[in-house]
C-alpha positions as CSV (number, residue, x, y, z in Angstrom):
1,M,32.8,77.4,97.1
2,E,36.2,75.9,97.4
3,S,38.9,78.2,98.6
4,T,42.6,78.5,97.7
5,Y,45.3,79.2,100.4
6,I,48.4,80.9,99.0
7,Q,51.7,81.3,101.2
8,H,54.2,83.9,100.2
9,G,57.1,82.4,102.2
10,V,60.6,81.1,101.9
11,E,61.4,77.6,102.5
12,P,60.6,75.9,104.7
13,N,57.5,78.2,104.7
14,Y,58.8,81.2,106.7
15,V,55.8,83.5,105.8
16,L,56.2,87.3,106.1
17,Q,53.3,88.7,108.1
18,P,51.7,92.2,107.4
19,D,52.5,93.7,110.8
20,Y,55.9,95.0,109.8
21,Q,57.5,98.2,111.3
22,F,59.8,100.3,109.0
23,S,61.9,103.4,110.2
24,H,64.5,105.7,109.3
25,N,66.6,108.2,111.4
26,G,66.8,111.1,108.9
27,Y,70.4,110.3,108.3
28,G,70.3,107.4,106.1
29,L,69.9,104.4,108.6
30,L,66.9,102.2,107.6
31,Q,65.5,99.8,110.3
32,L,62.9,97.1,109.7
33,T,61.1,94.8,112.1
34,A,59.6,91.9,110.3
35,N,57.5,89.0,111.7
36,Y,57.5,85.5,110.1
37,A,55.2,82.6,110.9
38,V,56.4,79.1,110.5
39,D,55.5,75.4,111.5
40,I,56.5,74.7,115.0
41,A,58.3,71.6,113.7
42,T,61.1,73.9,112.7
43,A,61.4,75.6,116.2
44,G,65.0,76.6,117.0
45,S,66.1,76.9,113.4
46,S,66.0,80.9,113.2
47,A,69.5,81.0,114.2
48,D,70.5,79.3,111.0
49,V,68.0,80.8,108.7
50,F,68.4,84.5,110.1
51,P,72.2,84.7,111.0
52,R,73.6,88.0,112.0
53,G,74.4,89.8,108.8
54,G,72.1,87.6,106.6
55,E,70.0,88.7,103.8
56,F,66.3,89.6,103.8
57,K,63.8,86.7,103.6
58,G,60.9,87.1,101.7
59,G,58.7,85.4,99.0
60,S,56.6,86.6,96.0
61,G,53.7,88.5,97.8
62,P,53.5,92.3,97.2
63,L,54.8,93.1,100.7
64,D,57.7,90.8,100.3
65,L,58.6,92.3,97.0
66,A,58.0,95.9,98.4
67,L,60.6,95.4,101.2
68,F,63.1,93.3,99.3
69,Y,65.1,95.9,97.7
70,Y,66.6,98.0,100.4
71,G,69.5,95.7,100.8
72,W,68.6,94.6,104.3
73,T,71.1,92.6,106.7
74,V,69.9,90.9,109.9
75,V,70.7,92.6,113.3
76,K,69.1,89.9,115.5
77,A,66.1,87.7,115.4
78,E,63.6,86.5,118.4
79,E,61.5,83.4,118.3
80,R,58.3,82.4,120.1
81,G,55.8,79.7,119.9
82,R,52.1,80.0,120.0
83,D,49.1,77.5,120.0
84,G,51.4,74.5,120.1
85,N,51.8,74.4,116.3
86,I,53.0,77.8,114.9
87,A,56.4,79.6,115.7
88,Y,56.7,83.3,115.3
89,I,59.9,84.9,114.6
90,T,60.6,88.6,114.8
91,V,63.7,89.7,112.8
92,H,65.5,93.2,113.1
93,Y,67.1,94.5,110.0
94,A,69.2,97.4,108.9
95,A,70.2,99.1,105.8
96,I,71.6,102.4,104.4
97,A,69.2,104.4,102.3
98,N,69.8,104.8,98.5
99,D,72.3,102.0,98.4
100,N,74.9,104.4,99.9
101,D,78.1,102.7,101.6
102,T,77.9,105.2,104.6
103,T,75.1,107.4,106.3
104,E,75.4,111.0,107.0
105,T,76.9,112.0,110.3
106,E,74.8,112.4,113.3
107,A,76.2,114.9,115.9
108,V,75.4,116.1,119.4
109,M,77.4,119.0,121.0
110,T,77.6,119.6,124.7
111,S,78.9,123.1,126.0
112,S,80.1,123.5,129.6
113,V,83.1,125.2,131.5
114,V,85.9,123.6,133.2
115,S,88.4,125.0,135.8
116,E,91.9,125.6,134.7
117,P,95.0,127.2,136.4
118,I,95.0,131.0,135.4
119,E,98.5,130.6,134.2
120,S,97.0,128.8,131.2
121,H,94.9,131.7,130.2
122,P,95.8,133.1,126.8
123,N,96.4,136.5,128.1
124,F,98.5,135.4,131.2
125,S,102.0,136.3,130.2
126,V,101.5,138.0,126.7
127,I,98.3,139.3,124.8
128,Q,97.1,136.7,122.5
129,C,93.4,137.4,122.5
130,S,92.9,141.0,122.4
131,D,89.2,141.0,122.6
132,I,89.7,139.8,126.4
133,G,90.3,142.4,128.9
134,D,92.0,145.8,127.8
135,G,93.9,144.2,125.1
136,V,97.1,145.6,126.5
137,S,97.9,144.4,130.0
138,P,98.6,140.7,130.5
139,L,97.4,139.2,133.7
140,G,100.6,138.1,134.9
141,G,102.5,141.3,133.8
142,K,104.5,142.1,130.8
143,W,107.5,140.3,130.4
144,D,109.1,138.2,127.6
145,G,110.0,135.2,129.6
146,N,113.8,135.7,129.3
147,A,114.1,138.8,131.6
148,P,112.5,138.5,135.2
149,P,109.0,139.1,135.3
150,P,107.6,142.7,136.6
151,L,107.9,142.1,140.2
152,E,105.9,144.1,142.7
153,K,107.3,147.4,143.8
154,P,106.9,148.8,147.4
155,T,103.4,150.1,148.3
156,G,102.4,153.0,146.7
157,T,104.9,152.7,143.8
158,P,102.8,151.2,140.9
159,N,104.5,149.1,138.2
160,P,102.9,149.9,135.0
161,D,104.0,146.4,133.4
162,N,102.4,144.7,136.5
163,K,98.8,146.2,136.3
164,Y,96.9,143.4,138.2
165,R,99.9,143.0,140.9
166,A,100.7,139.5,140.1
167,L,102.8,138.3,142.7
168,W,106.2,136.3,141.8
169,S,108.6,134.5,143.7
170,T,112.2,133.9,142.8
171,N,114.9,131.6,143.7
172,F,118.5,130.7,142.2
173,N,119.3,127.3,141.5
174,E,122.9,126.8,142.0
175,Q,123.1,123.4,140.1
176,T,122.0,124.7,136.8
177,Q,123.1,128.4,137.6
178,T,119.5,129.6,136.6
179,R,117.0,131.8,138.2
180,N,113.4,130.6,138.6
181,Y,110.2,132.3,139.1
182,A,106.9,130.9,140.4
183,F,103.6,132.6,140.3
184,N,101.8,133.2,143.7
185,G,98.7,134.8,143.0
186,F,97.6,138.6,143.0
187,S,98.0,141.1,145.6
188,P,94.7,142.4,147.3
189,T,95.3,146.0,146.2
190,D,95.7,147.3,142.6
191,T,98.4,149.7,141.2
192,T,96.2,152.9,140.9
193,T,95.9,153.4,144.8
194,T,96.3,151.4,147.8
195,K,92.8,152.3,148.8
196,T,91.2,150.2,146.0
197,A,90.9,146.5,146.0
198,N,92.4,144.4,143.4
199,R,89.7,142.4,141.7
200,K,92.1,139.6,140.8
201,A,93.0,139.0,144.3
202,G,92.7,135.3,145.3
203,V,92.3,134.4,141.7
204,R,94.2,131.1,140.8
205,S,91.9,129.4,138.3
206,W,89.6,130.6,135.4
207,M,86.6,128.7,133.8
208,R,87.6,127.8,130.3
209,P,84.8,126.9,127.9
210,S,84.8,123.2,127.0
211,V,83.0,121.9,123.8
212,T,82.5,118.2,123.0
213,M,81.1,116.7,120.0
214,R,79.9,113.0,119.6
215,L,79.7,112.0,115.9
216,T,78.0,108.7,115.0
217,G,77.4,107.0,111.7
218,Y,77.0,103.7,110.0
219,T,79.0,102.2,107.1
220,K,79.0,98.9,105.1
221,D,82.7,99.3,104.8
222,A,85.0,97.6,107.5
223,A,88.0,99.7,106.3
224,V,86.3,102.9,106.6
225,A,85.0,101.9,110.1
226,N,88.5,101.2,110.9
227,E,90.0,104.3,109.5
228,T,87.4,106.5,111.5
229,T,88.0,104.8,114.9
230,R,91.9,104.5,115.1
231,Y,92.8,108.0,115.6
232,V,92.2,108.6,119.4
233,G,94.7,111.3,120.6
234,W,95.0,112.8,117.1
235,V,93.8,116.7,116.2
236,T,91.5,117.3,113.3
237,G,91.3,120.9,112.1
238,T,88.1,120.3,110.0
239,G,86.1,117.9,112.4
240,Q,86.6,115.0,109.8
241,I,87.8,111.7,110.8
242,G,87.6,108.9,108.3
243,G,83.9,108.4,107.3
244,L,82.5,110.9,109.9
245,E,82.4,114.9,109.7
246,I,81.0,117.5,111.9
247,P,77.8,118.7,109.9
248,A,78.0,122.1,108.4
249,S,75.3,123.3,110.9
250,Y,77.5,122.6,113.9
251,K,80.8,124.0,112.4
252,G,80.0,127.5,113.7
253,I,81.0,126.6,117.2
254,Q,84.6,126.6,116.0
255,V,84.6,130.2,115.2
256,D,83.8,132.5,118.0
257,G,84.8,135.9,116.5
258,L,87.8,136.5,118.9
259,V,90.7,138.3,117.4
260,I,93.6,136.1,117.8
261,T,97.2,137.6,117.6
262,P,99.7,134.7,118.8
263,F,102.8,136.4,120.5
264,D,104.9,133.4,119.1
265,I,105.0,134.2,115.2
266,S,105.4,130.3,114.6
267,L,101.9,129.9,116.1
268,Q,100.3,132.5,113.8
269,T,99.9,130.2,110.9
270,S,98.0,127.6,112.9
271,A,96.1,129.9,115.2
272,G,92.6,128.9,115.6
273,K,90.4,126.3,117.2
274,D,90.6,122.5,116.2
275,W,89.4,119.3,117.7
276,L,91.0,116.6,119.7
277,V,89.8,112.9,119.1
278,T,89.2,111.8,122.8
279,S,87.5,108.4,122.3
280,S,86.1,106.1,119.6
281,N,84.0,103.2,119.4
282,M,83.0,100.5,116.6
283,E,80.2,98.2,116.8
284,V,79.1,95.4,114.3
285,Y,75.4,96.3,113.6
286,G,74.0,93.4,111.5
287,G,76.2,93.5,108.2
288,L,76.9,97.2,109.1
289,Y,79.4,98.9,111.2
290,K,78.4,101.6,113.7
291,V,81.0,104.0,114.4
292,T,81.2,106.6,117.2
293,V,83.9,109.3,117.9
294,D,84.1,112.1,120.5
295,L,85.8,115.3,119.9
296,L,87.0,118.0,122.2
297,L,87.3,121.6,121.1
298,S,90.6,123.4,121.8
299,G,91.1,126.9,123.1
300,V,91.8,130.0,121.0
301,L,95.3,128.8,119.7
302,G,94.5,125.1,118.8
303,W,95.8,121.9,120.3
304,D,99.6,121.9,120.6
305,R,100.9,120.3,117.4
306,D,104.2,119.4,119.1
307,I,102.2,117.2,121.4
308,Y,99.5,116.0,119.3
309,P,99.6,114.5,115.8
310,H,97.6,116.1,113.3
311,Y,95.2,114.1,111.1
312,T,94.7,114.8,107.5
313,A,92.0,113.1,105.5
């Protein structure tokens, strides 16, 4: 019986093989690894037939038609020969599911602590976070920043405004006619009795929580990619930057339950944690754009808006 050989390929007869690999990352990015067979006479032509960003190549076979409608774009292609008369080309494609322009945002959160000078503590000079400590006594003593700080009194004479016996030095600047004060640590004994050691003695720093978030997404739109990656050094209150936004399941880290009472009334309307964009990256990925942004969570009062510009979507 005479048999009929049917090719389901594209000119010059790049025939899609059945051993393909299809994957999705759960956020809308689709990836396809497809293998094609072609006559060895066309060796080296894959760079022209499968250029970066090119469309899916398929014939009229059932597999070709099943894979055709995803809007694939070529990421890269690899060619190899076999048996002296056939070349095999492996093509890596990428697409975004459901014909969307942008994938959902992937997020990776990392939490740690970093050392900061004790003077940067929110309760150092005034109580701004009443859930830390006794909610009444600032670490550096009670003072408004204009009058002199509550200096240490002679041994045996506790200063109620300097519960933790913060040590301050003072000098007078003749040129500016101002008196300056410098923090010099804590005395080794507390104010209740000279026989009790001061737990704050020797403390010059504190371990501040540090939370970072890396956001990653893919988009077809170059304008969206550029909008996402050009705001390094800006602050976002919602965690949204261009086409990326912190997923809802991660946003709880921004609210830690601490009661914030900013001493400076001008800070009360903006009190709360927000995010600083510390780095960004854009990468051409076939016909798509891969964008990555790193965010750093602020302390309890947010990033200082007198220093950092604020991003509004």
